[in-house]
C-alpha angles and dihedrals in degrees: 000000000000113000132174122203117205132181142114119287107285095027093117101258094140093047094048092040092058092046091050091047090056094043096047100031095234127120124264116226124189122192087203090059091046092050093046091051091048090048089062092057117098093231135111088255092047093052092047093051092045091055092047095048094045089054091051090239132132125262109245116274096240092049093046093048091051094049094046094045091051091051094048090056089067114108096242089067100050094094093045145286147215107239119202123200100002137137095033100166134044090243090057092046092051093047094044100098099189123126097239121198097198142356112208118201113200101204118205131154121256087244093054093048092049091049092050093049093045091057101034096097094042096051103045103022090247119150118248107243124225089250091055100069112129091251093049093047092049090048091049091050089051089049090049091057093045101041110017102042089071086055089058090054089048093057093039090060089049088053091238100110120106112185115207128185100243094193093076123097113286094251093050091051090050092048092050093049092049092051093051100045115115098236 
């Protein structure tokens, strides 16, 4: 199966992606994790990505497509994957030539996402990342509405979009996703 998870930062994509990976036996791949790993590298690409993430902006479409395509060529993704956070723009969605089974949209309000991210480090002892400053998160939410909402329409027209209320308890969200997958 090839599944894409979409939603604003803080919508629970990582949580649900990991649960789906265990339930379906296919790997979870997050572009956010890829970009943060690349940003730590002392390379031209690493410095570029670090600056973009710190500003709360989006990595350029062409660069993102190249990075994701390279990752998906790895043997662990030949039988399927759960992709988190890609495609983020209509241009990326149109250029992404994978036969997707489902696109899951975890819908949460901007207010809920900001609340979750504000309390993430306090509740679970996790460190707040450089790309989770209040200004960066607000910018990323704004970018989601501007650039990613058209992606939702794109996949809706292709009859691939499954919209899930992401403000339910984690277990309820997972159960609803599993019941709506086209398996």
